[in-house]
N, C-alpha and C positions, 0 to 999 in steps of 0.2 A: 351336216355334224352339229350336236349339241350340245349343250352345256349340263355341265352337273349341277344339280343346287349346290347352293353355300360357299361352289370355286370361285376367288374373288377372280377377278377379271386385269390385277395389273396388281406385284407387289409395288413397296414402297419405297425400293432402292435402285427401281431394276422398269425398265420397259415392256409390255406386250403386247402382240400382234393380232390379231380376230380377222379370221378370214370371214368373211360377207360376204358372198356371190364374186365379183370383180375388184370389189373394192377391200383395200385395208386401211386397218381404223390400229392407229398409234393410240398407245394412253400413256401419255407423259406423267413423271412422279411429280407430285406438290413439290417435293422439295428443287426439283432445277428452275421447274415455275418461277417460285419466290427468289433467287437468284441470279435469274435471270433479268427482274425487277429490279433490283435491288444494283445491279449495274448498270441500269439504262436509266435508273434515276442518282445513284451517283455523279455520271456522264454529264448528267442537266441541270446538276449542282451544283456542278463544277463552273461549265459554260452559263451559267445564269451567274456564281458569282460573280467571273469573269466580268463579263458584259454587264452585269449590274454597279461595280466600280471600276467602270475603264475609265474614267476620272483620275483618279491614284492612281492606274498602272500609266497614265500618259503622262502625268504628273513629274513620276518616278523614272521614266523614261527619258523625257524631257530634261532633268536635274543632271543625271547623270552621261546624257551626250554635251548637253555645257558645260560638264566637269572635264569629258576626257577630252573637248575640245580646247579647254585652257590648256590643259596638261602637254596638251600636241603644240601648242604653239610656244607656253613657256619652257619648253622641253631642248635646251639647248643642240642647234643640230650639227650635228659631224656626217663629212664631207670626205671624198675617198676621192686623192692624186693618183697616176700609174701611172707609172714608162713602163715601157717595152722594150728588152732585152737578148741580146742574144751573147751568148757565151761566147769567147776568144780560145780556141783551140790551136795555137801555135805548132803544134807536132801538126796537124797533119794541112797545117799554110808550108809546113816546112821550113818552119823558120827559128823552131827550138833546136837545142841539142836530141831531144828521141828522136829525131832522122840518123844518129848514127846508135842506136840502141839495139841494133840487131849488131854491128860489126865492134863496139864495144863494150857493151854491156858488163861484160866479166871484168873488164879492167878499170870501168870507175867504180864499179862493185868493192873489190879490192880496195882502193882508193880513197871509199866512202866519199861516195861522190853523186846524188843523184842524176841517174839522165835525162829528169824530167822537165821540161824547160817552164811549158807556160803552163797557167791557172788552169785545172779543169773546174768546169760548173760546179759541181760538187762543193771543191774549195771555196769558190766565189758565194753560192750564197750559206758554204757557213762561215764564211769571212764579214759577211754582212748581215746574220743577226747573230756575232760572238758580243762577249760583251765588252769585249776590251775594243770594238771598236763604233759600237753604238756608245757609248761610256764616253770614247774619249773625243765623236765628235760634235754632243752634248758640250763639252769643255770647253772644248775649240770656239762653240758658236754662241758659249751663254747660254743653254736654251731653259738649264733648270727652273727660274722662273716664271717659264711661258709653261713650261709642262705640270709646274706643280700652284698654278696661281690663288689656290686657295691657304698655302702655305706663306704668300709672298709678300712683307707689302709693299704698295710699289710708294708709297710718300716716304716712308721713314728710306727707305732702298736696304732693307734688312728682312730677315725671314723669320714669321713669328711666332714665337718658346710658347708651346702653352705651356699649365701649370697641370702638374701633376694631379690626375684628381680624386674620388675620394676609391677609388677602385685600387689604384696605382697604391696608394698609401696604404691601403689593408693590402696587399701584394707585398710592398714592400717590409711589413710590420710580420707577414706570417712565414715570409718563403727566405729560407736564408742568401746574403747577397752573393750575386753572382759575378766572378771574375772577368771581366770583360776581353774579350780579345783586341792584340792590339791591331790598329788599323792604319795600313799605309796612305788612308785619305786624309787630307788635310780640311774638315769640314767647319764650317762655321756652323752658333748655335743655329738651329732647329732649322739648319736647313738640309733635304733630303739625303741619303748615302745613293753609293752608286749601284746598292741592290736595289733598292726601289725605284730607279731612273729604269733601271736595264727591265726591270719586271715592267712597268710603267710601258713602256715601247716595246717589249717583246711581246706584250698580252694583248694590247688593246691602240697601239701606235700602226709597226711594221706588218705587211705580211710579205713573203718573199714565194714563190708559188710557179713550180717548174714544169713545164706542157710535157708530157713525155713521148707525143709524137715530133713534137718540129722542134723539143730540146730549147722551144725561149721562155724566157727568164719575165717573169711580173712582178716588177718590185712594185708594193703596196703604201698610201701613206694614209691617215686617215684620221683625222684634227677638224677641231669646229671652224678654224679658219681657213679658203678653200687657198688663197695664195701661199699660206707657212705649209699646207700638207705637198703642195708642187716643188715649192720652194727645198722641202727636208728632202723628198723624194728622189732632186736632180742634184742634189748634197752627196747623199749617199753613192747614188751612181758616182760623182768622177771624186768621190775619197774613197771608195773602194779600189778605184781605179792605180788611183795616187798611192792606195797602199800595198795592194799584188804589183804595182811596179816597181814600187821601192824598193823591197821584198828582193822580184825577182832579181833586183840590178845587186843586193847585195850579195843576194847568193853567189852572184857570180864573179862577181869579182873577189870573193874568198877563193871560190873555187880557181878562178882565173890563180893568184897565188901560190894557191897550192900545190898546181897542176908543174906551175914555172919553174916553183923551190925541186921536185919534183924532177924534170927534163932536167933542169941543172945538175942534177948530182946522178944520174945515172947515164952508163956505159953502152947500154944497147939500145941499136940503131932504130930496130923497131921499135920498141919501148917507145923511145924518143919520139917517133912518126907519129904513135896513138894520141901518144899525151899533145904534137901537138896539134891536134886533131883534135883532141876535145879543149883544147884552148881558145883553138877557130873557134869552133860553135857556144863555146859560151863566151866571145866576145859579139859573135852576132845576136844572142839572145839580148846580150846588154845593150850593144848598139838600137836592138827592135823598141825593147823598155826603154829608152831614154828619148829615141824618135816619137814612136804611136803612144797616142793618149786613152786614145778606150785599147786601152792595153790589155785588159780581163773581160770586160763590159762593152760592147759593141755599142748604142744609144740608135734604135733604129721609131721608137718612140717618146720624145722626151715628156714629161709629165707636164700637165697644164692646170690652169686653175679651174675647178669644176663650176659650173653655176650654181649659185645661190640657190635655183630650182633642185638645183641637181644634187639632193641628201642621200644620203645613205643613210641612216636614220634620225631623229623617230621618222615611220611612216609613217602619217598625219591621219590620212583618209584610213588604213588598218585600228587605227588607236583610234579614234572617233566609230567605226563598226562594230567595235570591240562592246567600247561604252552603250551604246541601243541597246547590244546583245544583253548585255547586265542590267542594262535600264530594266528590259522588259521583264529580267525570269525578276530580280527585286521587286519589281510594280505589281509580277503575278502575286509572290510572296506576301505581301504586306496585304492584297488584297486577301487572300484567303484567311492571314491570321487579323487582318479586324470583322471577318466574317466567323470565326473561328472567338473570338472573342466579343463579340452580341452575341451571340448564341449563351454561350457560359454568365454572362450577365440577366440575360432572358429567364433561361434556367432559374437564378439564383434566385430570381422577384419572384418570378411564380413559387 
């Protein structure tokens, strides 16, 4: 094979190959070689910059690790106390008036009486998470000063009343005054409202979960004091049983009074017999409610105070690890910034 005179071996934008015997000769474009050299030089420059300024990177990483460690130690730890509960199904146990639902549901419907004796798991969970129940427990145990320590003055024994700031004053001047809706709460100056209390409890303190497989309920309380967390969790269970037990007793008493009145006014023997059967079942349900302490929730494992080392948050080791990683990135950034400033000063001086 002969080459024509003047024919180039390779163009600037492509590679060409010539066959000489059994060897293939590649001719690489000069631009590709230059780009490869530039990439190699840039990587070497970056590595050299990091190597030359390793003391700066180490110092920044150390400072970041120290700050992360201090933050992990100073953050108030939160502990979780949990109680394992089993919902009590009175109808399944044959203790409620639900055992008569097949025979007398039509009669009870006409009389306006519910055939359901016990509390379902959904009703129990809804009661535990209800505003009235939670705020009532806080009021009963006077827990607002504990839940809102930043707004309570223990020395004066009163709530801290904050003075309106500049932004509040500007808003009061520019915006029209809104008529406050009347509230049934009697609050002291600076005292948190029931809505604030409920929001804090339902968002940050209380967690109620039910296992879909076993139907077991786990009630958890997260708080800064482990003993208080366990005490509140057990108190929630006790108060829920008390609330649902008293509700069942009131319903049964009201139903018995109504059924007794209807039975006394009826002349039909079959109807009177059915009414007395309903009265008997309501009396059984009321007896169970009065005698069974764990009426709606059976405590399988009560809440106990967690150990001081068993923190829910913060996870100190994770915070320190994140601080070290952030320190390495900040140190590398500081090293590159220092190198860039040095080059700019040298360029300006020359």
